[in-house]
N, C-alpha and C positions, 0 to 999 in steps of 0.2 A: 285220653290221652290225643295230645296234637302232636301231626306228624309236621315235619321241618316240609318245606318246599323244594322239589326238584325242577330246576332250571337245564332249560337247554345247555349246552358245553360244549367245544370244541378243547383241543388238545394238539397242540403240535408243539413238535419240537426236532432239533434238527442236532443232531448229535454224534461227531467223527468218529469217536469209539465203536467197533460193532457190537461189544460184548453188555454194554452200558446202553446201546439202543435195542439189543435184544427184550434185555430185561425191562427198557420202561414199553414196550411194545405189550413185555407178557405181565408189568401193575395196570395199565391201560384196560387188557382184556378183564383183569381178576376185578376190576373195580366197573366192570358191568357195561364197559365203553364200546363203540362196535366200528371198527377199523376202515376209514373209506378211503385212503392215500396208506402207502409204505410207514410212513412216520407222522399221519394224523388219524386222530379217532375224535369220532363224536358220540354221543348220548346222555341223556340225565343223571343231574349230579345236585345234591342241597351245597348250600353251602361251606357246613362242614367236612365233606367229603371231597369237591373242589381244593380248601384249604388242604387236606389230607395227604390230596393225592401232590398234588402241589410241592409236600412238606417232602413225601417220599423220592418223588423224581426228580427234586435239586439234593440230596440229602444222595442219593446215587452217583448223581452228577458230580460230586464233589469239587475237586480244584482243577476237574480237567475241562476240558472247551466245548462249549452248546449251549442251548437257546434252548429257552423251556415258554411255553405259553398254556395258560390253563384261562378260555373264552370263555364265558358265559356270554348266550345269548338271548336276549329279550324273546319273550312268545312270537310277537306282531311282528317279529323280523325271520321268526322259524319260518312262519305263516306264508312268508312272501320266497323263502328260496328256489332256486331254480338248481338241481342238478341233473347233470347225465353220466350215465354210467354205460361206455361203448367197450366191448371188446372186439379185437379182432375175430377175424373169419375164422373158426378152426381149420379148417382143411385147407382153402384156398389163401392164395398167399396173403402178403396185407393189403387187406381191401378186398379184392378179389372177390365179387360176386356176394358183395358188402350191400343188402337190400334195404334201402336208408326207408323211413314211412314219411308222412307228414306230420305236421303239430297236431293237427286234430285225429290222430289215431292214434294218438298217446293214451296211455291212462290217467284220468286224475288222480293227481296230489292228496294221499295222503295229508293225516291233520296229525298221529301220534309218532309214526316212524318219519326218519328221513327218507325224502322221495330218492327210488335209484328209479330209474328211467332203463331199462334194458334192452340194445335193441339189434 
């Protein structure tokens, strides 16, 4: 049996209705996607799963206002991505006492999963 190829995929939505937005996020998580922003997810999906996700999301949206993007990304583009995940200092005020590292000290980007550099 031949398995369908999975491609990296971005899912981004802008939905004003809180209840629908919550269901969108739960559905993306159910599809195995990883949240990288409040209304943005990424991960690997087959073409059929991307279409199924899009149909489910647009069905949930119904006639309510909103935008949905389910975008496959070519493998060569995924390998060139740059990502920064920077959290504020927990105990010190915003930015106080945060030590930034030079780019040469950052870990080598991974190939299998999205690279998130935590400073």
